[in-house]
SEBAPA-152358 format. One record per residue (C-alpha): x, y negated, z negated. Coordinates in steps of 0.001 Angstrom, whole numbers, plus 524288, in hexadecimal, padded with zeros to 5 digits. Layout:
# residues N
XYZ...
***
This chain:
# residues 721
C9E95084A5321B7CAA1407E233271DCA2320737432E69C994E071EF32200CA5AE06F0B319ADCA9FD065AC32361C9E2405E38322F3C9E8C05D1C31493CABD30574A315B7CA58F04CD631E80C9BB704A653155FCA6A4048E730ADDCAE1A03FAC312A9CA1AE037B4315B2C9E9203624306B2CAC7A0303C30574CB36803C5B2FE8ACC1A2038A82FF3ECCA87044F82FD04CD5D403ADD2F9A3CCFA6037BA2ED98CCF3B044F42E792CD7CD048352DCC8CDB65054652D432CD3B2057D82C7E9CD922053092BA3DCD7D7058E12AD92CCCD10562C2A57CCCFF30560729746CC32205AB1290F6CBE440669C28934CBA6806F4929650CB0B007A262951BCB67808818294FDCBBD408D382A1ADCB7CD07F732A87BCC165075682ADF3CC0F90685C2AB4BCC6D005E2D2B391CC634050762B9AACC3C4053D62C882CC0FD04BA72D385CB2B4049862D74ECAA8D042452E20BC9D1403E392DF79C9272040722EA9DC9606032842EED5CA3A50355B2EFACCA89202DD82E367CB50A034352DDC6CB57E036D02CFCECBDCC03D9F2C65DCB44B0472B2C010CB5DD04E3D2B2B8CB37205CD02B89CCAF67068E82B1FECB1FE075392B9F7CAB3F081912B588CABEE087F92C1FCCAC450974F2C3B0CAA3509A602B5ADC9D3D0A3352B6AEC96B509A9D2AD49C87F309CD42AB01C864608F232A494C8D33082592A2B2C99E6081B1299F4C972107B7828DA5C9EC406F212880EC9F54067AA295DDCA77205B1B29507C9D8704FF9294F4CA68F048F429E50CA453052A92A8FCCA0D704E1D2B6C0CA2C5059D82BF34C9DAB0673E2B9C1CA12A072152C2B8C9A3207FFF2C07AC9B7E086A92CDEEC9B570947F2CE85C95030981F2C1ABC88B70A05E2BD58C81000953E2B7C8C720D0954D2BADFC6DB608ACB2B333C712F07D9C2ADA0C6A95074E22A265C6CB40672B2A0E6C70D9069DD292E1C7D0306FB829816C80DA0642B29DA9C7D8A05AE32929DC873D05084291BCC8CCF050FB29FFCC882E043082A2DBC935C041962AD70C90E904E272B45FC9115049922C311C92C2056B72C987C8D9A064B22C621C91AA070C32CCFCC898007C1D2CB95C8BE7082E22D8A2C8CCF091F02D8E7C8617094472CD34C77C409C1E2CA9CC6D1A0910E2CAEDC60F6095E02D1E7C582408B0C2CEBCC5A5707D002CBFEC519407E512C059C5C89084FD2B9EEC63B60785E2BC82C5E9006F662B0BDC675D064222B140C5F09056A22B067C677804BFE2AA1FC749104AF12B0E4C746D03CF72B629C82CE03C512BB70C80BC049AC2C2D1C8377046672D25AC8780054C42D740C8038061C12D53CC866C06E392DB63C7C56079202DAD0C81D80812D2E75BC82B408F6B2E869C7870091F92DDF5C6C03099F92DFF6C622A08F612E081C5548092572E8E2C4D2A0879B2E719C4CB1079132E368C409D0752B2DCC5C3C3C066A82DC14C457505DD12D573C4F96067F12D310C594905DEB2CECEC5138053022C94AC5A7C051052BD9CC65BB04D6A2C6B3C615503FEE2CB4BC6F0703B022CD40C73C1047212D5B6C7AE8044742E1F5C7FFD0510A2E6D4C784905E0B2E6DDC7D9606B682EBBDC7312076912EC9DC799307D4F2F883C7C8708B9E2F934C702D08EDE2EFA2C64700963F2F43EC5BC208CE92F5D9C4F350904F2FE11C46920852E2FA4EC474A076742F500C3AFF06FE32EFD5C387E062922F6C1C3B8005B3D2E9DCC481D063622E618C50FC0580F2E738C47E204DA42E045C4F470443E2D6F3C5BA1045BB2DE88C5B0E038512E536C6984036162E406C6E7E042982EAB0C781E040FE2F561C7BE104ED42F96AC738E05AFE2FAD6C78E0068202FD07C6E2A072AF30093C76AB079F530AAAC7689088E030AF5C6A2608C343042DC5D6C092BB308BBC55150874530DDAC4CC9089B231965C473607C2D319E8C4B6A06E13317A5C40960668F311B7C439D0578D31267C3C230554730608C472005A512FE1EC4E9304D403029EC44590431F2FEDAC4B010435D2F163C59A4040FC2F7B4C5945033162FD4BC68AB031AD2FB85C6CAF03F572FF7DC78E703EA0308E4C7CF104CA030AC2C7433057D230CC7C79D4065AD30F5BC6D9D06F1E31292C74D1077D931C5DC754B086AD31ABCC666008806318A6C5E8309076321FBC579F0843A3277BC544C086863362AC4F5E078A6338C9C4F2706AA33345EC41DF0637433273C3F2705696337EEC431804BFF32EC1C49170560132454C527504D1532024C4B84040B0320ECC4B7503CAD3126BC5B6703E2831254C5E5802FF7318EFC6A3F02DFF310D3C6F6E03BCD31532C7DDB03AE931B3EC814004A5B31CA4C78880553131FA9C7D3B062E032139C744406D04328E0C7E1B077C432AE3C7A670864B32C9AC6BB4085A932BFCC684808C9F338D0C62470801033E6FC5DBA0829734C1BC5973074D334FE6C5964066533495FC4C7F05F7834CC3C4D6E051DB35148C48B504C01344B5C4F8C055E033BCDC592C04B3D337DBC51AB03FDA337C1C5381035AE32D4CC61E30386A32A88C667202A7032F15C731A02B643260FC76E6038D7329E4C8569039FA32D32C890D0487A32D08C80CC05418331A3C85370629633330C7D1D06CDA33B4DC881A076DE33989C845E0840F33BE0C76900839833F8DC6EBE0895534B79C6DCB07D0435373C6D5A07F7F362B8C6E0F0727036635C726C064AD3609BC67C705EFF3587DC69C7050F035FD7C5C7B04B1A35C9BC5E3304DF334E65C6B740489934E0FC670A03C7F354A4C5F910396C3482EC6CB30374E34037C722C02A9A3451BC7DD802AB233B59C83300387833D1AC909F038FB33D51C9454047B933AF9C8CDC0533134319C8F820617E3412CC88B006ABD34A1CC93390757B348CBC8F13083D434A64C824F082B2351CAC7E1208AA435D73C7D0107EA4366EFC8024082AA37445C8032075E337AA9C84DD067243766AC7B9C05FEB38049C7B55051B13856AC77200489837AAEC78E90524536E6AC80B0048503682CC7D3603B7536D5FC7D9602E2D3673FC81E60330535A2EC88E70264A356B3C8EED028C134A0FC93240379B34C4BCA10203939347EBCA30E0487134898C9B530530334F3BC9DA50618434E9DC992806B52357C2CA1920772735454CA0390864A352C1C94BF0872135BF1C945A0942436202C8A870910236B31C8FE2083573704AC92E5083C737F1CC92F5076B2384BEC9337067AD3816BC8B8C060C138BC1C8D4B0531439208C8B06047F43890CC888C0516637D6CC8FB00481C373C4C8C7C03A8537846C8E1002D1F370AFC947C03040364BBC9C680251E36266CA18C02870353F4CA3EF03681357CCCB26F0396135377CB327047AB35352CAC58051AE35B51CADCF06100357C9CA9E906AE63613ACB1CD0770A35DBFCB0CC085C935B75CA553087C4364D6CA7D80933F36C2CCA0A7091BF37801CA246083B037B31CA8500822D387DACA2E00766138DA9CA45E0673B38A5EC9EA505EBC394D3CA7EA05506399AAC9F22049A839573C9A3D0508D3884ECA0320467B38035C9B6D0391A3832BC9D0B02AEF37B26CA5510319137015CAE3E0250836E74CB30F028FF36192CB62F03759363C7CC40D03AF835F21CC34B048A835BCBCBDE4052ED3646ACBEB7061B235FAECBAE906BA736AF5CC4BA07729365C6CC0BF0856C36598CB53B084BF37107CB52308AF037D8BCB83407ED03858CCC016080CC391AECC23C07208393C9CBE49063DF38E4ACBBE205B72399F0CC3F104F6139AA1CB77D0476A39B7FCB40804B3E38D84CC1C30476D3886ACC0B403A6F38FD9CB346036B9389BECB94B0372237C39CC14002A2137C91CC61F02B3E36E6CCC8CA03A2336D9ACD49103CFF36666CD5F004AA7363ADCCFDA0573E36AA5CCF700657336753CCF0106FA9371D6CD67107A5F36CE3CD0AA0889B36CB4CC92F085CD379E2CCAF508DA73868FCD0820824C38CE1CD116082B639C1ACDD13079EB39FCDCD7CD073F83AD04CD254068543B233CC8C7065A03A6EACD32F0657D39C43CDD2405D053A3D5CDADA0519439AFCCE34C05743390B7CEF73056DF399A0CEBFD049D639F95CF36403D4639B4ACE86E0366539256CE9CF0289938D0ECE3AD02D0C38043CE8AF03C9037E48CDF3B0452537544CE57604C7B36B02CE3A305B9336C3ACE0B40624535DE2CE89D06EB235EAFCEEB106E5136C60CF72B07A4D3698BCEA2D0816D36903CE3EA07B5F3759DCE7C40842338097CE240086B238EF3CDBBA092C3391F0CDAA6090BA3A091CE050090AD3AAA8CE9DC09C013A9F5CF607094A13ACE0CF2A708BB43A158CED3409505397A2CF20C0952E3895FCF83E087D538CA7CF54907C29382F6CEB8F072CF38917CF4010671D385AACFF0B06CD038C24CF8FD06EE339993CFC720629D3A2BECF23D05B6F3AAADCF7F505F873B6F0CF63606E913B2B5CE81106E7C3B308CDEED06F6F3BDD0CD831063633C359CCBAE06A9A3C49CCC6E3076B83BE9DCBCC50818E3C003CB027082C03B81ECB10008B463ABF2CA4BB090703A47DCA93A094C739768CA6B90A33439532CA0A209DED387A0C96D50955738E94C8C4F0A14138E44C8D630AEFF38AE8C8D8F0B8E539505C7FE40BE4A38FECC743B0B9CF389A6C67DE0C029384CFC5BF90B7C7383BBC4D5D0BACB37FCAC42440B9F6389CEC3D300AC543897BC47F10A5113839DC4F870991C38972C5DF60999838CA1C67A508F8639050C74D109488396C2C7F5608A7039609C8B0C089973A06DC944F07E6A3A0BCCA14707D573A769CAC220735D3A863CB3CA070B23B3F4CB9AE066A33BD0ECB16B062C73C64ECA67E0644D3BD8BC9FBA071FD3C074C91BA074123C35AC8A3D07F353BCB9C802B088893C1C4C7953094B73BDF8C75980A1873C4A3C6A440A9223BEE1C68A30B7763BFCDC60610B6A33CC8EC6C340B0E63D2E0C66A30A3123D3E4C6F61097B33D1D8C6AFF08C493C875C71A907FE03C789C6F3F075343BE05C62A006CB53BE01C5C000798C3C40FC500A07F973BEAAC4BE408E253C342C41DA095553BBD2C45F8097453ADFBC53BE091653B1ECC58F6083CE3AF65C6792080053B1E4C6AB90733C3AA93C741A069203AFF1C7F9206D203A5CFC7E7107B5D3AAE4C75B5081683A0E3C6BDC08B413A6B2C5F5C08B9239F20C555C0977E39F2FC48D9094AB398BEC3FE009FC939403C49100AB81397D3C413B0B78539E21C48280C4013A2C9C488D0BDD23B078C53B50B57D3AC28C5B860C0823A64AC68220C2853ADDFC75B80BD493B2F3C78130AE323B21CC838E0A7883B703C883F099883B52CC91A3094813BFE0C9963087743BDA7C9F3C082DB3CA25CA7EB077D03CF87CB07C0742C3DB01CBB6507C7F3D576CB445088313D29BCAA1F08EF03C92ACA79C097223BD4DC9CF109FBE3B97BC97910A5F43AC71C8CCF0AFDD3ACF2C84A00B58E3A294C79170BF853A132C6ADC0BB9C39BEAC63B60C6F9394FAC55E40C4C739168C4FE60CCA038845C46F70D68538F50C4C950D2F739C34C532E0E03139F18C4C450E2D53ABF0C4CED0D4C83B055C5B310D4B23AD7DC5D800E0AB3B474C56330DCBE3C0E1C5E2D0CF4F3C12CC6AAA0D7DD3C0F8C664E0E09B3CBD1C6D970DF883D97FC67970D5AE3E2F1C68E20D4713F17DC73A50CA863F41FC723B0CA2C4026DC7DAE0C2C1408CDC79A30BB52414E0C80C20B28241E59C79F10A58E41FACC827E0A01642A96C8F7E0A27A431A8C99CD09C9443986CA74509DFB43D3ACACFC09AE043012CA2B809CB542686C97C80A588422C7C8BEB09F5C41933C87320AAA640F5CC7C830AB4B406A2C76020B5E13FE01C6B330B7723F38FC6F910BAA73E682C64160BF9E3DE59C6BCF0BFF23D1F4C77810B9793CA90C84630BFDC3CEA0C8FC60B7213CA0AC9AA70BFB53CE39C96DA0C0913DD39CA0A90BE6D3E7B8CA1CC0BEBB3F767CABDF0C5904002CCAE270C57240D6ECB6890CC42417ADCBA540C98D42563CBACF0D38842FE6CB9160DF1542705CC7D50DDEF42320CCCCA0E48441788CD7FD0DB9C41585CD7640D38540892CD9F40C6D140F16CCD9E0C8424177ACC5BF0CAC340BEECBF530BF7940386CB6E90BD573F8FDCB15B0B2243EF95CAA320B24C3E307C9BBB0AC1D3E34AC96320A4E43D828C8A150A9123D21DC7D5D0A2863D897C84AF0A11D3E59BC7CE40A6AB3F1B9C84250A0CC3FC2EC91960A057401D5C98AF0997F40C7DCA39E0A263411D2CAD0009A0C41968CBA3509A7E420BDCB6A20A70C42738CBC8E0AAED43502CB4D30A9A844125CAF490B55F44825CB2CE0BE5E43C9CCAA5D0C835435E3CA9300C89442710CA3C20D11341C86C9E230C8CA4105BC99CE0CE9B40423C93670C94C3F8BAC95DC0D0473ECA9C8C240CE6B3E166C90E70D8F23D878C994F0E4C63D764C903F0ED7E3E036C88A30E26E3E6A0C8DDF0DDA23F464C87A50D71D3FF79C8F6F0D6AD40C66C8C880D161419DAC93EA0D06A4265CC96260C3F842E30C9E420BE3043931CA2740B12C43B7AC9F560A9D4448ABCA9320A93B451ECCB19009D354533FCACE0093A145EAACB5B2092E246985CBB760865E46C4BCBCB3082C947B3FCC5930781F47FF4CBEDF06CC648733CC76B06681492D5CBDF705A854924ECC0C1054AA48634CC2E4046464868CCCC3603F4647E22CC1B40398B4766DCBBD504742472C0CC9F404BD446FD9CCB3A040784672DCBE87042924602ECC1F60512945E06CCF9204CBE458E5CC9A90444F44F26CC11804E2144B01CCB2A0580F447B6CD33804DB4440B6CC7B304B74437E4CC63405A95435EECD3ED05AFD432D7CD41A04F7C42871CC844056B64219CCCE9E062E6421ADCDAE505DAF41BD0CD390056A6410DFCCCCF062AD40CCCCD96C06AB840D73CE2E90600C40728CE383067643FAADCE7E00742E400FACF6250779240557CF85307BE241460CF86C08A1D40F22CEAFB08907407A9CE3FF0826141360CE89708D9541C2DCE37C097CA41226CD64F09010411B2CD3D7091F641FD5CD8FD0A07241FFECD0620A3D24140BCC2120A41D412FECBB9B09A8C40A31CAE3709BFB403E7CA61B0916C3FD10C9A87092A03F40FC8F8D08A793FA94C8873080333F27DC7A8807F2B3F03CC79EE0762F3FC52C7E8808003404E5C76EA08BD14004AC6D9808D1A40C06C787D0908C41624C6D9108C7841FC9C76CB08290427B0C83D5087B142BF6C8FFB07FB942DDDC93B00759443364C85CF0709442FFCC87470755242266C90B606D994191FC98AF0777041302C99C80772F40487CA826075EF400AACA67807B663F2ADCB1920851A3EF6DCADBF091F13E979CAFCD0933F3DAE1CBCD90991B3D76DCBA3809F5F3CAF2CAD7F0A6BC3C59FCAA7E0AEB73B980CA9900BD9E3BC54C9BCF0C3A83B683CA3580CF403B320CAF1F0C9073AC2DCACD20BB163AA77CBAFD0B84E3B016CBD290AD193B9A2CC0E40B2573C782CC6D70A9323D0C5CC17C0A7F23DE85CCCDD0AC953E81BCC98B0A3D43F323CCBB9097233EAFBCD93B09B433E64DCDF73093663F249CDB41086D23ECDFCE1BC087653DF82CDA4E0802B3D562CCFC3078A63DE19CCC6307CA73EB74CCA840716D3F5EBCBCCA06CC03F52BCBB0806AD440422CBF2B07921408CFCB2400800440C83
***
C-alpha cells in the first residue's frame, strides 16, 4: 500500500497540485443541518484548479437519509460513514452548485438506488466502500459533467459493456479492490478523455491484447495486486500518452519488456514486489523518457545482468532496495544513464558494488548501500580513492564492512584505500540459491550462480554424476549459460542429487552446493548417493613430480588429497590440500627424488583411496675434462638465463619465503588442457594455476583456507609451479 500511495502522490504532482496553496478552513455563516459542520474549505477540481468551496460535513452521523435544509450554496457535501442505502434527486433539490458528493462507506447495493439525474455542476462522485455488485448499462447517465468516479473497495463482480455510457468527460476512474476477473475494453469506449485508471486489487490474472487501446489520453495506470503472471506484448498497445504505470505486488517472473516498449512516453515505472529472479540484458532498454524506476521488495531477485538497464537518458532515480537475495550486480549492468543522480541499493545482500558500475554513471550524486554485507576488499576500493567528483553516501553511519575480519564493523567510508586488498577472492552469496530444492517430474529448472571478484572469476557446475559442466556446454538435459546459470529441462529422477557451483579466479575459489529432489525419485536419488570407486592412479612420475588422476562417479565437493613421505609420522612430513568439486586430476610437485610416498584421496568420512609411489632417483652428473671454452660459455649463458627467469618469478617473495617454497611440496590443480596427463614434463607445459585458497564446506557452509597458500599472503605468485 505504501508504493500505491507514492504513485498517487506522483499523480497529484503531475496534475499540478501545489501543497503551498492549501489554506485552513474558515467559518461559513449559514443555517447548518443538525449535527453537521458548515465551513469554507480548500478544494481542488479534478483538473487541479484551486477553489474555496462552501462545504457541509455530515460524516460519521449514522444517517439513513440526507439531512434536510441543506444550504443552496453548497459545493461539497460529505456524507461518509453513514447508513444511507438510497438517494433521490428530490433530496438534492436546489443544490445547483454541488461539485463534489461523497457517499463512501455507506450501504448502497445497486446504482439503481442512486437516482440523481440533474446535477450539472457535479464533478466528483465518491461511492467507494459500499456493497455494489454490478454496474448496468448507463449506470451514471444523468451525470454528464462528471470528471471523477470512485468505485473502489466495493463488491463488483461484473460491469456491463456500456456501464459508463454518457461519461465522456470523465478524467479519473477508480475500480481497484473489487472482485472483477476480467477487464473488458468495451468499458472504455465511452471514456475518451480518461487520464487516470486504477484497477488494481482485482483477481485478474492476465491482460488481454489491446485491452486499453480506447484510452489514448490515459496518463496513469495502476495494475497493482492483481495476481498478473505475465503481460503480453500487445497488452498496453495504444497508450501513447501514458506516463506512469504500476505493477506492484503481482506474480510477474520476468520484466514485461516487449509490452513496455509500446509506452513511448513512460516516465514512472513501478515493478516492486514481484517474484522476478533476474533482470536480464535489455530488460530496460531505450526507454527514452523514463525518470524513475522501482525494483524493490522482490524476494526472488538474485542478480542484475550485463546491460540490464541501458540507454535511459532521462532516468534520474533508480531504486533497488529490500531484496533479501540480491547479491550480484554485473559491473556493466548500467549503461548510458547520463542523467542518473540517485542510486538506492540499501537493504539487499550485496557484498560489493564494482567500481565499473559507479564509473558508468557520470552524474551520480548520491548512493545508498547501508544494510548490505559489504566486503571491504578490492571491489569497494573506489569508496576510499581520491575521486574528482565524490559520491555522497546516504546513511554512511549505517554502512559497515562485514569482511574481512580485521575490518569487520568498520564504517566503509572510514576504511582507507590502502587498507583494502588489490585483488580478491570470488564470493558466491549464500542467498544466491537455497541448499535444498524440490521439483516435480518433467519441470524445467534454472539454478543461478554469480560471483564478483578481481580478477573476474569463471563459473562451472558439477552435477550429481561428478561431471564438470562449463558455460556454453550442453549435456543431455543440462545446459550452462555464459553468465553461470545451470538449466535443466524436463527433470527426471535421473537428475536428482547433489549440485555444486564453483567460482574460480587466479586468487582462489568459492563453492556453493544444493540438493535437488525430484518427486518420486527416491530410488534414483539414493543410487546417486551411493559410494563410487574413486580409483587413484599414477599417470606419470619423475624425480620431482607425480601426475595423479581418478574417476569420480558422483559430486563430492569436500574431497581432499593427502601425502606422506617415507612413512613418517611427523607432522612436518604430512601434507594435504582441498580438491575442488569436479576435479579429476592433480599435479603433485616439489617432491624429493628417490623417496617413497603414500598418497590418499579422501572423498568422504569413510571413503579413502590410497596408493604408494616412489619418485625416480636424481641423475648422476659426471664432470667432463674435455669441455672447451665455447661449451663453457654456452653453459654459463644458459645458467644466467635460468637464474633471470627464477628471479623474475620469485621477485615478490622474500628470501625466507623463497627458501620455504623450495622446502615445501607445492600442488597445482590442472586445467582442462592438461587433463590427459599423457605427456610428461619437460614436454608437457606445466599449468601454473594456484590452488584455490578457500572453499565452502558441504557440512558447515563455512569457508576453509587452503593451508599451503598461507605463505603467499593475499595473492600467490602466478609463476610458481
